PALOTOR-187985 format. One record per residue (C-alpha): residue number from 1; residue in one letter; x, y, z. Coordinates in steps of 0.02 Angstrom, whole numbers, plus 50000, padded with zeros to 5 digits. Layout:
<nodes>
<node num="NUM" residu="a" u="X" v="Y" w="Z"/>
...
</nodes>
This chain:
<nodes>
<node num="1" residu="m" u="51478" v="49355" w="49507"/>
<node num="2" residu="g" u="51329" v="49384" w="49392"/>
<node num="3" residu="i" u="51145" v="49346" w="49377"/>
<node num="4" residu="t" u="51077" v="49180" w="49317"/>
<node num="5" residu="f" u="50905" v="49140" w="49251"/>
<node num="6" residu="f" u="50807" v="49005" w="49341"/>
<node num="7" residu="k" u="50669" v="49045" w="49216"/>
<node num="8" residu="q" u="50688" v="49164" w="49069"/>
<node num="9" residu="s" u="50555" v="49247" w="48961"/>
<node num="10" residu="t" u="50533" v="49181" w="48785"/>
<node num="11" residu="t" u="50467" v="49340" w="48705"/>
<node num="12" residu="t" u="50449" v="49527" w="48736"/>
<node num="13" residu="s" u="50299" v="49628" w="48793"/>
<node num="14" residu="e" u="50350" v="49774" w="48682"/>
<node num="15" residu="e" u="50290" v="49698" w="48520"/>
<node num="16" residu="v" u="50150" v="49804" w="48447"/>
<node num="17" residu="a" u="50050" v="49759" w="48293"/>
<node num="18" residu="a" u="50124" v="49850" w="48144"/>
<node num="19" residu="d" u="49956" v="49918" w="48089"/>
<node num="20" residu="v" u="49915" v="50005" w="48254"/>
<node num="21" residu="p" u="50002" v="50174" w="48219"/>
<node num="22" residu="a" u="49930" v="50185" w="48043"/>
<node num="23" residu="t" u="49755" v="50136" w="48099"/>
<node num="24" residu="v" u="49758" v="50264" w="48240"/>
<node num="25" residu="a" u="49824" v="50402" w="48127"/>
<node num="26" residu="r" u="49685" v="50370" w="48001"/>
<node num="27" residu="m" u="49551" v="50368" w="48136"/>
<node num="28" residu="l" u="49611" v="50529" w="48217"/>
<node num="29" residu="a" u="49615" v="50618" w="48050"/>
<node num="30" residu="e" u="49441" v="50557" w="48003"/>
<node num="31" residu="i" u="49368" v="50607" w="48172"/>
<node num="32" residu="e" u="49448" v="50779" w="48170"/>
<node num="33" residu="t" u="49386" v="50813" w="47993"/>
<node num="34" residu="g" u="49215" v="50732" w="48006"/>
<node num="35" residu="g" u="49176" v="50783" w="48184"/>
<node num="36" residu="e" u="49047" v="50705" w="48299"/>
<node num="37" residu="v" u="48959" v="50611" w="48158"/>
<node num="38" residu="v" u="49116" v="50509" w="48125"/>
<node num="39" residu="t" u="49144" v="50483" w="48311"/>
<node num="40" residu="q" u="48968" v="50413" w="48329"/>
<node num="41" residu="r" u="48996" v="50302" w="48178"/>
<node num="42" residu="y" u="49149" v="50227" w="48261"/>
<node num="43" residu="a" u="49052" v="50206" w="48424"/>
<node num="44" residu="e" u="48923" v="50102" w="48331"/>
<node num="45" residu="k" u="49054" v="50002" w="48236"/>
<node num="46" residu="l" u="49182" v="49970" w="48373"/>
<node num="47" residu="d" u="49083" v="49988" w="48536"/>
<node num="48" residu="g" u="48918" v="49921" w="48471"/>
<node num="49" residu="w" u="48836" v="50075" w="48545"/>
<node num="50" residu="a" u="48701" v="50181" w="48462"/>
<node num="51" residu="g" u="48634" v="50265" w="48619"/>
<node num="52" residu="d" u="48673" v="50434" w="48696"/>
<node num="53" residu="i" u="48857" v="50478" w="48689"/>
<node num="54" residu="v" u="48843" v="50602" w="48833"/>
<node num="55" residu="v" u="48778" v="50502" w="48980"/>
<node num="56" residu="p" u="48619" v="50590" w="49043"/>
<node num="57" residu="r" u="48604" v="50639" w="49225"/>
<node num="58" residu="e" u="48456" v="50524" w="49251"/>
<node num="59" residu="v" u="48558" v="50375" w="49189"/>
<node num="60" residu="i" u="48697" v="50416" w="49312"/>
<node num="61" residu="e" u="48572" v="50429" w="49455"/>
<node num="62" residu="e" u="48490" v="50266" w="49404"/>
<node num="63" residu="a" u="48662" v="50184" w="49400"/>
<node num="64" residu="a" u="48699" v="50246" w="49575"/>
<node num="65" residu="s" u="48539" v="50171" w="49641"/>
<node num="66" residu="s" u="48588" v="50001" w="49572"/>
<node num="67" residu="v" u="48760" v="49992" w="49651"/>
<node num="68" residu="p" u="48761" v="49888" w="49812"/>
<node num="69" residu="q" u="48791" v="49989" w="49970"/>
<node num="70" residu="q" u="48943" v="49884" w="50017"/>
<node num="71" residu="l" u="49025" v="49926" w="49851"/>
<node num="72" residu="k" u="48981" v="50109" w="49873"/>
<node num="73" residu="d" u="49064" v="50106" w="50043"/>
<node num="74" residu="d" u="49217" v="50021" w="49969"/>
<node num="75" residu="i" u="49228" v="50150" w="49830"/>
<node num="76" residu="r" u="49216" v="50289" w="49959"/>
<node num="77" residu="y" u="49353" v="50208" w="50064"/>
<node num="78" residu="a" u="49470" v="50199" w="49914"/>
<node num="79" residu="h" u="49423" v="50375" w="49858"/>
<node num="80" residu="d" u="49461" v="50445" w="50030"/>
<node num="81" residu="n" u="49635" v="50367" w="50030"/>
<node num="82" residu="i" u="49673" v="50425" w="49853"/>
<node num="83" residu="a" u="49609" v="50601" w="49887"/>
<node num="84" residu="r" u="49705" v="50617" w="50051"/>
<node num="85" residu="f" u="49867" v="50560" w="49969"/>
<node num="86" residu="a" u="49840" v="50677" w="49823"/>
<node num="87" residu="q" u="49807" v="50820" w="49945"/>
<node num="88" residu="a" u="49969" v="50778" w="50036"/>
<node num="89" residu="q" u="50060" v="50787" w="49870"/>
<node num="90" residu="l" u="49979" v="50955" w="49835"/>
<node num="91" residu="d" u="50027" v="51019" w="50007"/>
<node num="92" residu="s" u="50208" v="50972" w="49972"/>
<node num="93" residu="c" u="50210" v="51094" w="49825"/>
<node num="94" residu="s" u="50229" v="51279" w="49855"/>
<node num="95" residu="e" u="50232" v="51442" w="49764"/>
<node num="96" residu="t" u="50399" v="51527" w="49783"/>
<node num="97" residu="e" u="50467" v="51704" w="49782"/>
<node num="98" residu="i" u="50649" v="51753" w="49802"/>
<node num="99" residu="e" u="50746" v="51916" w="49789"/>
<node num="100" residu="l" u="50897" v="51857" w="49690"/>
<node num="101" residu="r" u="50983" v="52026" w="49704"/>
<node num="102" residu="p" u="50923" v="52191" w="49774"/>
<node num="103" residu="g" u="50780" v="52241" w="49660"/>
<node num="104" residu="l" u="50773" v="52077" w="49561"/>
<node num="105" residu="k" u="50630" v="51966" w="49614"/>
<node num="106" residu="a" u="50582" v="51800" w="49536"/>
<node num="107" residu="g" u="50457" v="51667" w="49582"/>
<node num="108" residu="q" u="50349" v="51523" w="49530"/>
<node num="109" residu="r" u="50162" v="51495" w="49530"/>
<node num="110" residu="l" u="50066" v="51332" w="49527"/>
<node num="111" residu="i" u="49917" v="51345" w="49410"/>
<node num="112" residu="p" u="49797" v="51199" w="49382"/>
<node num="113" residu="i" u="49763" v="51159" w="49201"/>
<node num="114" residu="s" u="49594" v="51207" w="49134"/>
<node num="115" residu="s" u="49531" v="51043" w="49064"/>
<node num="116" residu="a" u="49577" v="50859" w="49085"/>
<node num="117" residu="g" u="49513" v="50705" w="48998"/>
<node num="118" residu="a" u="49516" v="50536" w="49086"/>
<node num="119" residu="y" u="49506" v="50369" w="48997"/>
<node num="120" residu="v" u="49434" v="50225" w="49098"/>
<node num="121" residu="p" u="49459" v="50055" w="49016"/>
<node num="122" residu="g" u="49319" v="49931" w="48989"/>
<node num="123" residu="g" u="49336" v="49761" w="48910"/>
<node num="124" residu="r" u="49369" v="49607" w="49015"/>
<node num="125" residu="y" u="49361" v="49697" w="49182"/>
<node num="126" residu="s" u="49263" v="49844" w="49252"/>
<node num="127" residu="h" u="49402" v="49963" w="49300"/>
<node num="128" residu="i" u="49323" v="50053" w="49446"/>
<node num="129" residu="a" u="49495" v="50094" w="49516"/>
<node num="130" residu="s" u="49550" v="50186" w="49357"/>
<node num="131" residu="a" u="49401" v="50301" w="49376"/>
<node num="132" residu="l" u="49453" v="50336" w="49555"/>
<node num="133" residu="m" u="49637" v="50364" w="49517"/>
<node num="134" residu="t" u="49619" v="50485" w="49372"/>
<node num="135" residu="v" u="49469" v="50593" w="49414"/>
<node num="136" residu="t" u="49503" v="50607" w="49601"/>
<node num="137" residu="t" u="49682" v="50664" w="49574"/>
<node num="138" residu="a" u="49630" v="50793" w="49444"/>
<node num="139" residu="k" u="49494" v="50857" w="49560"/>
<node num="140" residu="v" u="49613" v="50879" w="49707"/>
<node num="141" residu="a" u="49735" v="50971" w="49593"/>
<node num="142" residu="g" u="49599" v="51098" w="49553"/>
<node num="143" residu="v" u="49571" v="51060" w="49369"/>
<node num="144" residu="g" u="49431" v="51168" w="49302"/>
<node num="145" residu="h" u="49339" v="51038" w="49198"/>
<node num="146" residu="i" u="49359" v="50849" w="49204"/>
<node num="147" residu="s" u="49286" v="50742" w="49066"/>
<node num="148" residu="a" u="49288" v="50553" w="49063"/>
<node num="149" residu="v" u="49257" v="50420" w="48933"/>
<node num="150" residu="s" u="49234" v="50234" w="48953"/>
<node num="151" residu="p" u="49183" v="50098" w="48829"/>
<node num="152" residu="p" u="48998" v="50058" w="48835"/>
<node num="153" residu="r" u="48941" v="49879" w="48830"/>
<node num="154" residu="p" u="48830" v="49841" w="48680"/>
<node num="155" residu="g" u="48649" v="49878" w="48721"/>
<node num="156" residu="k" u="48691" v="49917" w="48903"/>
<node num="157" residu="g" u="48808" v="50067" w="48910"/>
<node num="158" residu="i" u="48945" v="50103" w="49036"/>
<node num="159" residu="p" u="48935" v="49985" w="49187"/>
<node num="160" residu="a" u="48841" v="50063" w="49333"/>
<node num="161" residu="t" u="48989" v="50043" w="49450"/>
<node num="162" residu="i" u="49103" v="50147" w="49337"/>
<node num="163" residu="l" u="48969" v="50281" w="49314"/>
<node num="164" residu="y" u="48946" v="50291" w="49502"/>
<node num="165" residu="a" u="49133" v="50302" w="49533"/>
<node num="166" residu="l" u="49161" v="50436" w="49400"/>
<node num="167" residu="d" u="49017" v="50541" w="49465"/>
<node num="168" residu="y" u="49065" v="50520" w="49647"/>
<node num="169" residu="c" u="49244" v="50574" w="49611"/>
<node num="170" residu="g" u="49187" v="50731" w="49521"/>
<node num="171" residu="a" u="49186" v="50702" w="49333"/>
<node num="172" residu="d" u="49096" v="50849" w="49252"/>
<node num="173" residu="r" u="49041" v="50753" w="49097"/>
<node num="174" residu="i" u="49045" v="50568" w="49053"/>
<node num="175" residu="l" u="49044" v="50502" w="48875"/>
<node num="176" residu="a" u="48999" v="50326" w="48822"/>
<node num="177" residu="l" u="49147" v="50303" w="48705"/>
<node num="178" residu="g" u="49293" v="50184" w="48701"/>
<node num="179" residu="g" u="49458" v="50171" w="48609"/>
<node num="180" residu="v" u="49528" v="50299" w="48489"/>
<node num="181" residu="q" u="49359" v="50383" w="48467"/>
<node num="182" residu="g" u="49348" v="50417" w="48653"/>
<node num="183" residu="i" u="49522" v="50492" w="48659"/>
<node num="184" residu="a" u="49487" v="50597" w="48505"/>
<node num="185" residu="a" u="49323" v="50664" w="48573"/>
<node num="186" residu="m" u="49411" v="50730" w="48728"/>
<node num="187" residu="a" u="49560" v="50799" w="48633"/>
<node num="188" residu="y" u="49455" v="50887" w="48501"/>
<node num="189" residu="g" u="49321" v="50948" w="48620"/>
<node num="190" residu="q" u="49171" v="50858" w="48548"/>
<node num="191" residu="f" u="48997" v="50835" w="48622"/>
<node num="192" residu="g" u="49005" v="50997" w="48720"/>
<node num="193" residu="l" u="49173" v="50962" w="48803"/>
<node num="194" residu="p" u="49310" v="51092" w="48813"/>
<node num="195" residu="p" u="49463" v="51025" w="48720"/>
<node num="196" residu="a" u="49569" v="50931" w="48845"/>
<node num="197" residu="d" u="49735" v="51007" w="48898"/>
<node num="198" residu="i" u="49793" v="50837" w="48958"/>
<node num="199" residu="l" u="49738" v="50657" w="48929"/>
<node num="200" residu="v" u="49764" v="50530" w="49068"/>
<node num="201" residu="g" u="49724" v="50350" w="49108"/>
<node num="202" residu="p" u="49773" v="50175" w="49049"/>
<node num="203" residu="g" u="49707" v="50088" w="48895"/>
<node num="204" residu="n" u="49745" v="49960" w="48760"/>
<node num="205" residu="a" u="49876" v="49980" w="48622"/>
<node num="206" residu="y" u="49759" v="50088" w="48517"/>
<node num="207" residu="v" u="49722" v="50206" w="48661"/>
<node num="208" residu="a" u="49906" v="50220" w="48705"/>
<node num="209" residu="e" u="49950" v="50255" w="48523"/>
<node num="210" residu="a" u="49814" v="50387" w="48507"/>
<node num="211" residu="k" u="49883" v="50477" w="48659"/>
<node num="212" residu="r" u="50059" v="50464" w="48588"/>
<node num="213" residu="q" u="50008" v="50539" w="48421"/>
<node num="214" residu="l" u="49912" v="50680" w="48505"/>
<node num="215" residu="f" u="50055" v="50723" w="48623"/>
<node num="216" residu="g" u="50112" v="50900" w="48591"/>
<node num="217" residu="r" u="49941" v="50957" w="48539"/>
<node num="218" residu="v" u="49886" v="50902" w="48713"/>
<node num="219" residu="g" u="49982" v="50842" w="48864"/>
<node num="220" residu="i" u="49975" v="50661" w="48917"/>
<node num="221" residu="d" u="50015" v="50574" w="49080"/>
<node num="222" residu="m" u="50146" v="50458" w="49001"/>
<node num="223" residu="f" u="50179" v="50336" w="48860"/>
<node num="224" residu="a" u="50110" v="50174" w="48932"/>
<node num="225" residu="g" u="50129" v="49994" w="48879"/>
<node num="226" residu="p" u="50073" v="49832" w="48960"/>
<node num="227" residu="t" u="50078" v="49829" w="49150"/>
<node num="228" residu="d" u="50228" v="49745" w="49233"/>
<node num="229" residu="s" u="50282" v="49693" w="49407"/>
<node num="230" residu="l" u="50444" v="49639" w="49491"/>
<node num="231" residu="v" u="50461" v="49554" w="49661"/>
<node num="232" residu="i" u="50624" v="49556" w="49757"/>
<node num="233" residu="a" u="50627" v="49418" w="49887"/>
<node num="234" residu="d" u="50755" v="49332" w="49997"/>
<node num="235" residu="e" u="50745" v="49173" w="50100"/>
<node num="236" residu="t" u="50647" v="49264" w="50237"/>
<node num="237" residu="a" u="50498" v="49282" w="50119"/>
<node num="238" residu="d" u="50349" v="49167" w="50102"/>
<node num="239" residu="p" u="50359" v="49079" w="49932"/>
<node num="240" residu="y" u="50171" v="49053" w="49927"/>
<node num="241" residu="l" u="50137" v="49239" w="49950"/>
<node num="242" residu="v" u="50266" v="49283" w="49819"/>
<node num="243" residu="a" u="50193" v="49159" w="49694"/>
<node num="244" residu="w" u="50021" v="49236" w="49713"/>
<node num="245" residu="d" u="50091" v="49412" w="49700"/>
<node num="246" residu="l" u="50167" v="49363" w="49532"/>
<node num="247" residu="i" u="50015" v="49274" w="49464"/>
<node num="248" residu="g" u="49896" v="49406" w="49532"/>
<node num="249" residu="q" u="49979" v="49531" w="49416"/>
<node num="250" residu="a" u="50000" v="49408" w="49271"/>
<node num="251" residu="e" u="49810" v="49398" w="49255"/>
<node num="252" residu="h" u="49815" v="49569" w="49169"/>
<node num="253" residu="g" u="49853" v="49472" w="49010"/>
<node num="254" residu="q" u="49979" v="49385" w="48900"/>
<node num="255" residu="t" u="50078" v="49545" w="48867"/>
<node num="256" residu="s" u="50109" v="49583" w="49052"/>
<node num="257" residu="p" u="50280" v="49525" w="49116"/>
<node num="258" residu="v" u="50311" v="49476" w="49297"/>
<node num="259" residu="w" u="50483" v="49449" w="49370"/>
<node num="260" residu="l" u="50554" v="49373" w="49529"/>
<node num="261" residu="v" u="50728" v="49423" w="49585"/>
<node num="262" residu="t" u="50805" v="49324" w="49727"/>
<node num="263" residu="d" u="50972" v="49271" w="49800"/>
<node num="264" residu="s" u="50914" v="49096" w="49844"/>
<node num="265" residu="t" u="50899" v="48951" w="49722"/>
<node num="266" residu="a" u="50797" v="48854" w="49850"/>
<node num="267" residu="f" u="50674" v="48999" w="49863"/>
<node num="268" residu="a" u="50662" v="49010" w="49673"/>
<node num="269" residu="e" u="50621" v="48825" w="49666"/>
<node num="270" residu="a" u="50487" v="48844" w="49800"/>
<node num="271" residu="v" u="50402" v="48989" w="49712"/>
<node num="272" residu="s" u="50410" v="48900" w="49545"/>
<node num="273" residu="a" u="50326" v="48748" w="49621"/>
<node num="274" residu="h" u="50179" v="48852" w="49682"/>
<node num="275" residu="i" u="50148" v="48944" w="49517"/>
<node num="276" residu="p" u="50049" v="48806" w="49425"/>
<node num="277" residu="n" u="49931" v="48784" w="49572"/>
<node num="278" residu="c" u="49902" v="48971" w="49587"/>
<node num="279" residu="i" u="49860" v="48982" w="49403"/>
<node num="280" residu="a" u="49744" v="48832" w="49415"/>
<node num="281" residu="e" u="49643" v="48914" w="49554"/>
<node num="282" residu="l" u="49595" v="49063" w="49445"/>
<node num="283" residu="p" u="49431" v="49063" w="49348"/>
<node num="284" residu="q" u="49430" v="49089" w="49162"/>
<node num="285" residu="p" u="49474" v="49198" w="49070"/>
<node num="286" residu="n" u="49595" v="49252" w="49208"/>
<node num="287" residu="r" u="49675" v="49080" w="49212"/>
<node num="288" residu="g" u="49717" v="49082" w="49028"/>
<node num="289" residu="a" u="49785" v="49259" w="49035"/>
<node num="290" residu="a" u="49896" v="49223" w="49184"/>
<node num="291" residu="a" u="49959" v="49059" w="49111"/>
<node num="292" residu="a" u="50004" v="49142" w="48946"/>
<node num="293" residu="a" u="50092" v="49288" w="49033"/>
<node num="294" residu="w" u="50192" v="49173" w="49147"/>
<node num="295" residu="e" u="50241" v="49054" w="49007"/>
<node num="296" residu="a" u="50300" v="49189" w="48887"/>
<node num="297" residu="l" u="50356" v="49333" w="48997"/>
<node num="298" residu="g" u="50382" v="49267" w="49174"/>
<node num="299" residu="e" u="50560" v="49267" w="49238"/>
<node num="300" residu="i" u="50650" v="49208" w="49394"/>
<node num="301" residu="v" u="50822" v="49285" w="49414"/>
<node num="302" residu="i" u="50950" v="49226" w="49542"/>
<node num="303" residu="c" u="51080" v="49350" w="49603"/>
<node num="304" residu="e" u="51233" v="49335" w="49715"/>
<node num="305" residu="n" u="51183" v="49464" w="49846"/>
<node num="306" residu="r" u="51062" v="49604" w="49884"/>
<node num="307" residu="e" u="51165" v="49737" w="49796"/>
<node num="308" residu="e" u="51158" v="49637" w="49635"/>
<node num="309" residu="m" u="50971" v="49612" w="49661"/>
<node num="310" residu="a" u="50945" v="49799" w="49680"/>
<node num="311" residu="a" u="51053" v="49839" w="49529"/>
<node num="312" residu="h" u="50954" v="49718" w="49421"/>
<node num="313" residu="a" u="50790" v="49793" w="49479"/>
<node num="314" residu="d" u="50853" v="49968" w="49436"/>
<node num="315" residu="r" u="50900" v="49908" w="49262"/>
<node num="316" residu="v" u="50726" v="49836" w="49235"/>
<node num="317" residu="a" u="50642" v="49992" w="49309"/>
<node num="318" residu="p" u="50475" v="49904" w="49337"/>
<node num="319" residu="e" u="50307" v="49985" w="49351"/>
<node num="320" residu="h" u="50275" v="49897" w="49517"/>
<node num="321" residu="l" u="50419" v="49845" w="49631"/>
<node num="322" residu="h" u="50378" v="49739" w="49783"/>
<node num="323" residu="v" u="50514" v="49702" w="49910"/>
<node num="324" residu="q" u="50490" v="49552" w="50024"/>
<node num="325" residu="a" u="50661" v="49543" w="50104"/>
<node num="326" residu="a" u="50751" v="49583" w="50266"/>
<node num="327" residu="d" u="50806" v="49761" w="50308"/>
<node num="328" residu="l" u="50670" v="49858" w="50217"/>
<node num="329" residu="p" u="50748" v="50029" w="50256"/>
<node num="330" residu="w" u="50903" v="49977" w="50156"/>
<node num="331" residu="w" u="50799" v="49932" w="50006"/>
<node num="332" residu="k" u="50696" v="50092" w="50017"/>
<node num="333" residu="s" u="50852" v="50200" w="50015"/>
<node num="334" residu="r" u="50946" v="50096" w="49884"/>
<node num="335" residu="l" u="50815" v="50068" w="49749"/>
<node num="336" residu="s" u="50794" v="50210" w="49626"/>
<node num="337" residu="a" u="50696" v="50157" w="49470"/>
<node num="338" residu="y" u="50514" v="50105" w="49490"/>
<node num="339" residu="g" u="50340" v="50173" w="49466"/>
<node num="340" residu="s" u="50281" v="50128" w="49640"/>
<node num="341" residu="l" u="50370" v="50036" w="49781"/>
<node num="342" residu="f" u="50286" v="49909" w="49896"/>
<node num="343" residu="l" u="50383" v="49869" w="50054"/>
<node num="344" residu="g" u="50357" v="49710" w="50153"/>
<node num="345" residu="a" u="50249" v="49555" w="50143"/>
<node num="346" residu="e" u="50100" v="49640" w="50225"/>
<node num="347" residu="t" u="50070" v="49748" w="50071"/>
<node num="348" residu="t" u="50041" v="49694" w="49891"/>
<node num="349" residu="v" u="50030" v="49778" w="49721"/>
<node num="350" residu="a" u="49843" v="49746" w="49721"/>
<node num="351" residu="f" u="49825" v="49866" w="49868"/>
<node num="352" residu="g" u="49904" v="50005" w="49765"/>
<node num="353" residu="d" u="49803" v="49955" w="49613"/>
<node num="354" residu="k" u="49638" v="49976" w="49704"/>
<node num="355" residu="a" u="49628" v="50067" w="49869"/>
<node num="356" residu="a" u="49787" v="50108" w="49966"/>
<node num="357" residu="g" u="49796" v="50288" w="49905"/>
<node num="358" residu="t" u="49951" v="50295" w="49794"/>
<node num="359" residu="n" u="49908" v="50312" w="49609"/>
<node num="360" residu="h" u="49904" v="50159" w="49497"/>
<node num="361" residu="v" u="49931" v="50252" w="49334"/>
<node num="362" residu="l" u="50118" v="50216" w="49323"/>
<node num="363" residu="p" u="50262" v="50210" w="49199"/>
<node num="364" residu="t" u="50287" v="50043" w="49111"/>
<node num="365" residu="s" u="50415" v="49963" w="48996"/>
<node num="366" residu="g" u="50564" v="50037" w="49088"/>
<node num="367" residu="a" u="50499" v="50217" w="49084"/>
<node num="368" residu="a" u="50520" v="50224" w="49273"/>
<node num="369" residu="r" u="50703" v="50265" w="49235"/>
<node num="370" residu="y" u="50649" v="50443" w="49193"/>
<node num="371" residu="t" u="50473" v="50476" w="49257"/>
<node num="372" residu="g" u="50354" v="50439" w="49399"/>
<node num="373" residu="g" u="50169" v="50402" w="49393"/>
<node num="374" residu="l" u="50012" v="50506" w="49388"/>
<node num="375" residu="s" u="50000" v="50634" w="49528"/>
<node num="376" residu="v" u="49932" v="50806" w="49562"/>
<node num="377" residu="h" u="50093" v="50874" w="49486"/>
<node num="378" residu="k" u="50036" v="50813" w="49313"/>
<node num="379" residu="f" u="49886" v="50929" w="49326"/>
<node num="380" residu="l" u="49983" v="51082" w="49383"/>
<node num="381" residu="k" u="50082" v="51203" w="49278"/>
<node num="382" residu="t" u="50235" v="51269" w="49368"/>
<node num="383" residu="v" u="50258" v="51441" w="49290"/>
<node num="384" residu="t" u="50384" v="51576" w="49332"/>
<node num="385" residu="w" u="50379" v="51765" w="49346"/>
<node num="386" residu="q" u="50501" v="51906" w="49374"/>
<node num="387" residu="e" u="50496" v="52088" w="49428"/>
<node num="388" residu="v" u="50640" v="52211" w="49411"/>
<node num="389" residu="q" u="50665" v="52369" w="49514"/>
<node num="390" residu="p" u="50783" v="52512" w="49467"/>
<node num="391" residu="e" u="50922" v="52455" w="49584"/>
<node num="392" residu="a" u="50937" v="52290" w="49487"/>
<node num="393" residu="l" u="50906" v="52360" w="49314"/>
<node num="394" residu="r" u="51076" v="52438" w="49282"/>
<node num="395" residu="d" u="51180" v="52278" w="49296"/>
<node num="396" residu="l" u="51047" v="52161" w="49229"/>
<node num="397" residu="a" u="51019" v="52260" w="49070"/>
<node num="398" residu="a" u="51205" v="52283" w="49036"/>
<node num="399" residu="v" u="51243" v="52098" w="49059"/>
<node num="400" residu="t" u="51095" v="52051" w="48949"/>
<node num="401" residu="a" u="51152" v="52170" w="48811"/>
<node num="402" residu="r" u="51331" v="52105" w="48810"/>
<node num="403" residu="i" u="51280" v="51920" w="48810"/>
<node num="404" residu="s" u="51152" v="51953" w="48674"/>
<node num="405" residu="r" u="51278" v="52040" w="48562"/>
<node num="406" residu="f" u="51405" v="51903" w="48589"/>
<node num="407" residu="e" u="51272" v="51781" w="48528"/>
<node num="408" residu="g" u="51232" v="51893" w="48380"/>
<node num="409" residu="m" u="51055" v="51934" w="48441"/>
<node num="410" residu="e" u="51051" v="52122" w="48418"/>
<node num="411" residu="g" u="50864" v="52138" w="48446"/>
<node num="412" residu="h" u="50881" v="52063" w="48618"/>
<node num="413" residu="a" u="51024" v="52182" w="48655"/>
<node num="414" residu="r" u="50925" v="52334" w="48599"/>
<node num="415" residu="s" u="50779" v="52290" w="48713"/>
<node num="416" residu="a" u="50903" v="52302" w="48857"/>
<node num="417" residu="d" u="50990" v="52459" w="48789"/>
<node num="418" residu="i" u="50831" v="52562" w="48780"/>
<node num="419" residu="r" u="50792" v="52530" w="48963"/>
<node num="420" residu="l" u="50961" v="52595" w="49014"/>
<node num="421" residu="e" u="50931" v="52748" w="48907"/>
<node num="422" residu="k" u="50757" v="52775" w="48980"/>
<node num="423" residu="y" u="50793" v="52746" w="49164"/>
<node num="424" residu="f" u="50975" v="52806" w="49172"/>
<node num="425" residu="p" u="50982" v="52952" w="49051"/>
<node num="426" residu="g" u="51153" v="53026" w="49022"/>
<node num="427" residu="e" u="51248" v="52879" w="49096"/>
<node num="428" residu="a" u="51375" v="52785" w="48991"/>
<node num="429" residu="f" u="51375" v="52595" w="48989"/>
<node num="430" residu="n" u="51490" v="52465" w="48915"/>
<node num="431" residu="l" u="51368" v="52367" w="48807"/>
<node num="432" residu="r" u="51490" v="52282" w="48690"/>
<node num="433" residu="p" u="51549" v="52105" w="48724"/>
<node num="434" residu="a" u="51732" v="52070" w="48757"/>
<node num="435" residu="r" u="51820" v="51979" w="48617"/>
<node num="436" residu="n" u="51978" v="51877" w="48627"/>
<node num="437" residu="g" u="52124" v="51952" w="48531"/>
</nodes>
């Protein structure tokens, strides 16, 4: 037994231009030192934008009036699903208090972070959904201040649809900035923003690298690379649907891998036969992007059985995992490494990308092995507390003193000793650690 490749990728999506880290480091240093003047200079050079950096209220209102009512309704539909799912996540969290021993209480609190910064990509597509996913989730979590940046189009500014979505979802301030300069402005607290405690949202290689370099100084949602998708399908699936599900995700661009895992050579052949026609139906530049992604990074893997299919999917740990196979409950319980799981032919990754309610900011490049996607939990600090009453103090302090002295940390031991002296005067305690021999 073992997997075979009906089609194998010819390159890797993990290749990053060697100059990206150095370029980002230089830009971050210049912006931190030079402040808003340098940020504006980069906006003019890289975004082609010399207008207001902080989007005025009247511009937001004008943008809202230009958005078609049908699109407004669609945005509100998606927002409602995303907000309701985020609220369900929040409701699943709880503050906890437990009496571990008589007189020793401990607990946890859930505290929203103070300030979040959301990056909404521009470029080839207007990423309305990214505005919905990031700002809505932060708002439901209770974040105190939500800033957002998005690349302006030269001479035009941020697209009206993105401005409307950001404002509708509750962004407190919107900046017309893209790339590293947008990330830096939120992290450093420029243009009247409070410095961000966390930066979230997808972006290109420069945006991802800026977040990586700032991590530690600020929190980030995750280290993100190009988007990826894997479809598991058996002979019960529709090869035409599967082909479109693969190509629909390949249109993200030539660095975005898509994979098909199946246990049927005949099914693999059928899907492969549909792929060229699916690509040909796309308009440009989508057609070129999908063709390049499929040629270089598309794979079709044939396995012996469903267990081998599941094991291969877990090794890949895709951002999106779509199962179109019999016995969906088995797959749901068996699979363990993915950013988001799509079960059955009736759903598709595009639903999750845009409007179904689950978040589309997800781990890529195998990171689903150790983390999930953006959720209300990313915007909450789970902090702990303790309270000690006299009936717990005697044993707790003595144990702490002995462990501390065994470790050689006399200061820690003394902070326990003095409490025994204060609250149990005249009593004798064994505060020295036992030693072998």
